[in-house]
TIKE-520934 format. One line per field, with one value per residue (C-alpha): residue number from 1; residue in three letters; x, y, z. Coordinates in Angstrom, 2 decimals. Layout:
n = NUM, ...
res = ALA, ...
px = X, ...
py = Y, ...
pz = Z, ...
% end
This chain:
n = 1, 2, 3, 4, 5, 6, 7, 8, 9, 10, 11, 12, 13, 14, 15, 16, 17, 18, 19, 20, 21, 22, 23, 24, 25, 26, 27, 28, 29, 30, 31, 32, 33, 34, 35, 36, 37, 38, 39, 40, 41, 42, 43, 44, 45, 46, 47, 48, 49, 50, 51, 52, 53, 54, 55, 56, 57, 58, 59, 60, 61, 62, 63, 64, 65, 66, 67, 68, 69, 70, 71, 72, 73, 74, 75, 76, 77, 78, 79, 80, 81, 82, 83, 84, 85, 86, 87, 88, 89, 90, 91, 92, 93, 94, 95, 96, 97, 98, 99, 100, 101, 102, 103, 104, 105, 106, 107, 108, 109, 110, 111, 112, 113, 114, 115, 116, 117, 118, 119, 120, 121, 122, 123, 124, 125, 126, 127, 128, 129, 130, 131, 132, 133, 134, 135, 136, 137, 138, 139, 140, 141, 142, 143, 144, 145, 146, 147, 148, 149, 150, 151, 152, 153, 154, 155, 156, 157, 158, 159, 160, 161, 162, 163, 164, 165, 166, 167, 168, 169, 170, 171, 172, 173, 174, 175, 176, 177, 178, 179, 180, 181, 182, 183, 184, 185, 186, 187, 188, 189, 190, 191, 192, 193, 194, 195, 196, 197, 198, 199, 200, 201, 202, 203, 204, 205, 206, 207, 208, 209, 210, 211, 212, 213, 214, 215, 216, 217, 218, 219, 220, 221, 222, 223, 224, 225, 226, 227, 228, 229, 230, 231, 232, 233, 234, 235, 236, 237, 238, 239, 240, 241, 242, 243, 244, 245, 246, 247, 248, 249, 250, 251, 252, 253, 254, 255, 256, 257, 258, 259, 260, 261, 262, 263, 264, 265, 266, 267, 268, 269, 270, 271, 272, 273, 274, 275, 276, 277, 278, 279, 280, 281, 282, 283, 284, 285, 286, 287
res = MET, TYR, TYR, ASN, ALA, GLY, LEU, VAL, LEU, GLU, GLY, GLY, GLY, MET, ARG, GLY, ALA, TYR, THR, THR, GLY, VAL, LEU, ASP, PHE, LEU, ASN, ASP, ASN, ASP, ILE, TYR, PHE, LYS, ASP, CYS, TYR, GLY, VAL, SER, ALA, GLY, ALA, GLY, HIS, ALA, CYS, SER, TYR, LEU, SER, GLY, GLN, ARG, GLY, ARG, ALA, ILE, LYS, VAL, ASN, THR, GLU, PHE, LEU, ASN, ASP, ASN, ARG, TYR, CYS, SER, LEU, GLN, SER, LEU, ARG, LYS, THR, GLY, ASP, MET, PHE, GLY, VAL, GLU, PHE, VAL, TYR, TYR, THR, ILE, PRO, GLN, GLU, LEU, ASN, LEU, TYR, ASP, TYR, ASP, ALA, PHE, LEU, ASN, CYS, ARG, THR, ASP, PHE, TYR, ALA, VAL, VAL, THR, ASN, VAL, GLU, THR, GLY, LYS, ALA, GLU, TYR, LEU, LYS, ILE, ASN, ASP, LEU, ARG, LYS, ASP, MET, GLY, ILE, VAL, VAL, ALA, SER, SER, SER, LEU, PRO, LEU, ILE, SER, ARG, ILE, LYS, GLU, ILE, GLY, GLY, LYS, LYS, TYR, LEU, ASP, GLY, GLY, ILE, ALA, ASP, SER, ILE, PRO, VAL, LYS, GLN, SER, ILE, LYS, ASN, GLY, ASN, SER, LYS, ASN, LEU, VAL, VAL, LEU, THR, GLN, HIS, ASP, GLY, TYR, ARG, LYS, LYS, PRO, ALA, SER, LEU, ILE, GLY, ALA, MET, LYS, LEU, LYS, TYR, LYS, LYS, TYR, PRO, PHE, PHE, ILE, GLU, ALA, ASN, LYS, ASN, ARG, HIS, ASN, MET, TYR, ASN, SER, ALA, LEU, ASP, LEU, ILE, ALA, ARG, GLU, GLU, LYS, ASN, GLY, ASN, ILE, VAL, ALA, VAL, ARG, PRO, LYS, ASN, PRO, VAL, GLY, ILE, SER, ARG, PHE, GLU, LYS, ASP, LYS, ASP, LYS, LEU, LEU, GLN, LEU, HIS, GLU, ASP, GLY, TYR, ARG, ASP, ALA, GLU, GLU, LYS, LYS, ASP, GLU, ILE, PHE, ALA, LEU, LEU, LYS, GLU, ALA, GLY, GLU, TRP
px = -26.12, -28.99, -31.38, -34.87, -33.72, -32.51, -29.05, -29.01, -25.76, -25.38, -23.04, -20.52, -17.74, -14.44, -16.09, -17.34, -14.04, -15.89, -18.54, -15.91, -14.82, -18.36, -18.88, -15.66, -17.00, -20.21, -18.23, -16.06, -19.14, -21.04, -23.88, -26.07, -29.50, -32.70, -32.34, -29.50, -30.03, -26.93, -26.60, -23.71, -20.43, -22.51, -23.80, -20.29, -18.86, -21.83, -20.74, -17.58, -19.46, -22.16, -19.58, -17.90, -14.63, -13.61, -11.06, -11.52, -13.52, -10.94, -8.11, -9.80, -10.57, -6.90, -4.79, -5.52, -5.57, -2.70, -4.03, -5.66, -8.11, -9.57, -10.50, -9.05, -9.74, -8.00, -10.65, -13.39, -12.01, -11.41, -14.52, -17.03, -16.77, -14.38, -14.50, -13.53, -16.42, -14.59, -11.60, -13.42, -16.35, -14.92, -11.12, -10.51, -13.00, -12.24, -8.46, -6.73, -8.60, -10.85, -14.47, -16.21, -19.34, -20.40, -20.24, -22.53, -24.99, -24.98, -25.70, -29.34, -29.58, -31.79, -29.58, -31.02, -29.07, -30.77, -30.78, -32.38, -34.49, -33.33, -36.62, -38.93, -36.60, -37.76, -35.74, -35.91, -34.70, -33.28, -32.67, -29.33, -29.53, -26.26, -23.37, -22.04, -25.18, -26.30, -23.11, -24.57, -27.05, -24.19, -22.55, -25.76, -26.20, -22.65, -22.79, -22.48, -24.12, -21.86, -18.89, -20.57, -22.46, -26.14, -26.47, -29.27, -30.82, -33.85, -34.45, -34.50, -31.96, -30.30, -27.79, -26.64, -29.23, -28.29, -30.05, -33.53, -32.94, -29.57, -30.56, -33.28, -34.38, -38.01, -37.95, -36.47, -39.24, -41.84, -40.51, -41.20, -37.97, -39.08, -35.49, -32.62, -28.90, -28.04, -24.50, -23.99, -20.89, -21.59, -21.03, -23.63, -25.43, -24.85, -27.63, -27.50, -27.67, -29.29, -27.28, -24.69, -24.45, -28.05, -26.96, -24.66, -27.37, -29.85, -27.44, -26.38, -29.75, -32.12, -34.01, -34.77, -36.70, -37.81, -34.19, -33.31, -36.18, -34.93, -31.55, -33.19, -35.13, -32.32, -31.44, -35.04, -35.29, -31.95, -32.79, -36.20, -34.46, -32.23, -35.32, -36.87, -33.68, -33.59, -37.19, -36.63, -33.41, -35.40, -37.98, -35.30, -35.91, -32.71, -29.06, -27.15, -23.38, -21.89, -18.63, -18.28, -16.63, -16.79, -15.04, -12.18, -11.88, -13.46, -15.49, -12.31, -9.73, -6.32, -4.60, -4.32, -3.50, -6.63, -8.78, -7.26, -7.83, -11.45, -11.83, -10.47, -12.86, -15.79, -14.71, -14.14, -17.46, -19.33, -17.45, -18.38, -22.04, -21.75, -24.11, -26.73, -26.44, -26.85, -29.77, -31.49, -30.84, -32.06, -35.37, -35.50, -34.92, -33.11, -34.21
py = 29.01, 26.55, 26.29, 24.85, 22.16, 18.57, 17.13, 13.65, 11.66, 8.52, 5.73, 3.88, 2.59, 4.31, 6.36, 8.34, 10.24, 12.38, 13.17, 14.23, 16.96, 18.27, 18.21, 20.15, 22.77, 22.96, 23.31, 26.02, 27.98, 27.45, 25.63, 23.33, 21.84, 21.12, 17.42, 15.19, 11.68, 9.52, 6.08, 3.74, 5.65, 8.81, 8.37, 7.79, 10.90, 13.02, 12.54, 14.65, 17.28, 17.63, 18.01, 20.74, 18.81, 19.95, 17.60, 14.81, 12.49, 12.31, 11.97, 8.98, 7.60, 7.63, 7.49, 3.86, 2.22, -0.12, -1.12, -4.54, -3.54, -0.90, -2.89, -6.26, -9.91, -10.57, -8.45, -10.33, -13.69, -12.56, -10.51, -11.25, -7.67, -6.54, -3.03, -3.61, -2.30, -1.94, -0.20, 2.06, 3.19, 3.15, 2.99, 5.67, 8.29, 7.65, 7.19, 7.86, 10.75, 12.14, 12.80, 15.81, 14.15, 17.30, 19.41, 16.87, 17.26, 21.02, 20.71, 21.54, 19.29, 16.22, 13.33, 10.11, 7.04, 4.69, 0.98, -2.02, -4.27, -7.77, -9.39, -7.00, -5.86, -2.28, 0.86, 2.46, 5.97, 5.90, 9.21, 9.66, 11.86, 11.10, 9.35, 8.09, 5.96, 5.68, 4.79, 1.32, 2.87, 4.21, 0.77, -0.92, 1.53, 0.74, -3.06, -4.35, -7.71, -10.78, -9.05, -7.87, -9.42, -8.61, -5.88, -5.87, -2.70, -2.80, -6.44, -5.76, -7.03, -4.61, -4.34, -1.68, 1.04, 1.26, -2.02, -0.60, 3.13, 4.19, 7.82, 8.77, 11.97, 10.81, 10.39, 13.85, 15.37, 13.33, 14.81, 18.32, 19.30, 20.83, 21.91, 19.41, 19.22, 15.71, 14.35, 11.37, 9.19, 7.95, 10.05, 11.96, 9.57, 6.50, 3.92, 0.98, -2.52, -5.59, -7.09, -9.67, -11.53, -12.65, -16.30, -15.67, -13.59, -16.43, -18.82, -16.56, -14.96, -17.81, -17.16, -13.61, -13.75, -10.11, -9.01, -11.05, -9.39, -5.97, -6.83, -7.97, -4.71, -2.42, -1.19, -0.20, 1.75, 3.43, 4.46, 5.69, 7.95, 9.29, 10.05, 11.93, 13.92, 14.83, 16.09, 18.09, 19.58, 20.90, 22.32, 24.09, 22.09, 20.06, 20.75, 17.52, 17.40, 14.35, 13.31, 14.54, 11.31, 7.65, 7.15, 4.75, 3.34, 0.36, 0.18, -1.09, 1.24, 1.31, 3.96, 7.05, 9.37, 8.34, 8.94, 12.35, 13.30, 12.20, 14.32, 17.32, 16.60, 16.70, 20.02, 21.53, 20.31, 21.77, 25.04, 25.19, 24.87, 27.41, 29.90, 27.19, 25.94, 29.39, 30.19, 26.98, 27.77, 31.34, 29.99, 27.47, 30.17, 30.10, 27.68
pz = 2.40, 2.31, -0.63, -0.94, -3.36, -3.49, -4.10, -5.68, -5.76, -7.87, -6.74, -8.88, -6.64, -7.34, -10.08, -7.11, -7.26, -9.81, -7.21, -4.67, -7.09, -7.48, -3.71, -3.13, -5.54, -3.48, -0.24, -1.76, -2.81, 0.46, -1.32, 0.77, 0.19, 2.08, 1.23, 0.08, -1.34, -1.63, -3.18, -2.34, -2.88, -3.28, 0.27, 1.58, -0.06, 1.02, 4.64, 4.25, 2.24, 4.89, 7.67, 5.62, 5.36, 1.91, 0.31, 2.82, 0.56, -2.24, 0.27, 1.90, -1.57, -2.59, 0.58, 1.47, -1.98, -1.14, 2.25, 2.01, 4.71, 2.38, -0.73, -1.63, -2.25, 1.07, 2.79, 0.93, 2.05, 5.63, 6.31, 3.55, 2.30, -0.45, 1.00, 4.63, 6.72, 10.03, 8.42, 5.94, 8.06, 11.56, 11.74, 9.11, 10.41, 14.07, 13.96, 10.62, 8.94, 11.59, 10.75, 12.29, 13.67, 15.50, 12.31, 10.65, 13.51, 12.98, 9.25, 8.49, 5.42, 5.75, 4.58, 3.18, 2.08, -0.38, 0.43, -1.26, 0.94, 0.02, 1.01, -0.88, -3.66, -3.00, -2.38, 1.05, 1.87, 5.37, 7.10, 8.81, 11.89, 13.69, 11.97, 15.26, 15.47, 11.84, 9.95, 9.40, 6.96, 4.82, 5.01, 3.83, 0.96, -0.22, 0.18, -3.37, -4.12, -4.43, -2.76, 0.46, 3.31, 3.71, 6.34, 8.93, 10.33, 12.56, 11.70, 7.94, 5.43, 3.03, 0.20, -2.28, -2.81, -6.47, -7.21, -6.65, -7.19, -8.60, -9.13, -6.61, -8.32, -8.40, -4.62, -4.17, -6.28, -4.38, -1.14, -2.38, -4.12, -7.41, -8.09, -7.98, -8.61, -9.81, -9.85, -12.16, -12.54, -16.05, -19.16, -21.11, -23.46, -21.28, -21.08, -18.72, -20.20, -18.61, -15.75, -16.78, -13.46, -13.01, -12.93, -9.99, -8.30, -8.62, -6.94, -4.08, -3.39, -4.24, -0.98, -2.15, -5.44, -5.27, -4.96, -8.06, -9.94, -8.87, -10.38, -13.59, -13.81, -12.72, -16.20, -16.87, -13.61, -14.28, -17.82, -16.70, -14.19, -16.97, -19.06, -16.13, -15.65, -19.35, -19.24, -16.08, -17.47, -20.43, -18.04, -16.04, -12.88, -12.84, -13.42, -14.01, -13.64, -15.35, -17.02, -20.58, -21.75, -20.73, -17.39, -18.00, -14.51, -12.78, -9.60, -7.89, -9.46, -7.77, -9.91, -7.72, -10.61, -12.51, -9.44, -8.79, -12.43, -12.19, -9.05, -10.95, -13.81, -11.40, -9.95, -13.40, -14.77, -11.79, -12.17, -15.84, -14.84, -12.05, -13.69, -14.32, -10.75, -9.22, -11.53, -10.39, -6.73, -7.13, -8.43, -5.57, -3.00, 0.30, 2.97
% end
């Protein structure tokens, strides 16, 4: 069933295993949204949710951990991307764990992936209509600075959407979604601190001063989004599903058991908020 509401998915690298649990809960309960906004790993995992392939995202996230083509320093040296673009976004969905491109086309949800324009330092919200043609947008959204090549789409240069807008709830509201389900990958009470790699950013991206400024300001934008979420939660316009405790894994976690546990945590936390989620969606109405 589709609801007149927005779904907002934070990134976080391998912490996105938490998001896969929440998305499996949504698939299991036939919950879909008018709009979905995904950032980085959140955009990647949204693909399997929107095609209705319950369980696929966490399987892909754990099945290839020991394959150097998936995520490794070898991939970084060979291709310029720590997460191997060709393997992750094309070989896996087309050969190893088949993606249902036609089911995605039949999904009524409008899907946007957030990217950061390297030349302007601003967030852009690129709509994905057909993943056969638009997978490059998901790649750009997930391309982490320093360990990924700059991706070009339509003559513009992009990197990780989380730099300019890690939690695009403001954009969802702007686009008419007064009710939103927000999935976060950091624990309740988390506040982002100033970036620690600004020196390296300045060296690598010296031709892109606005991108460097966006990195400097990222923690302020992130914490402002958290403040907005807190206000809207009190007003009954947002339900936020987030880890109860600090997530003890890194962006590049290789421990399968930890990732599977985080996936289960996401499912359980969504299930515990089931009544709140359905109350929100009832107010939003069907779409």
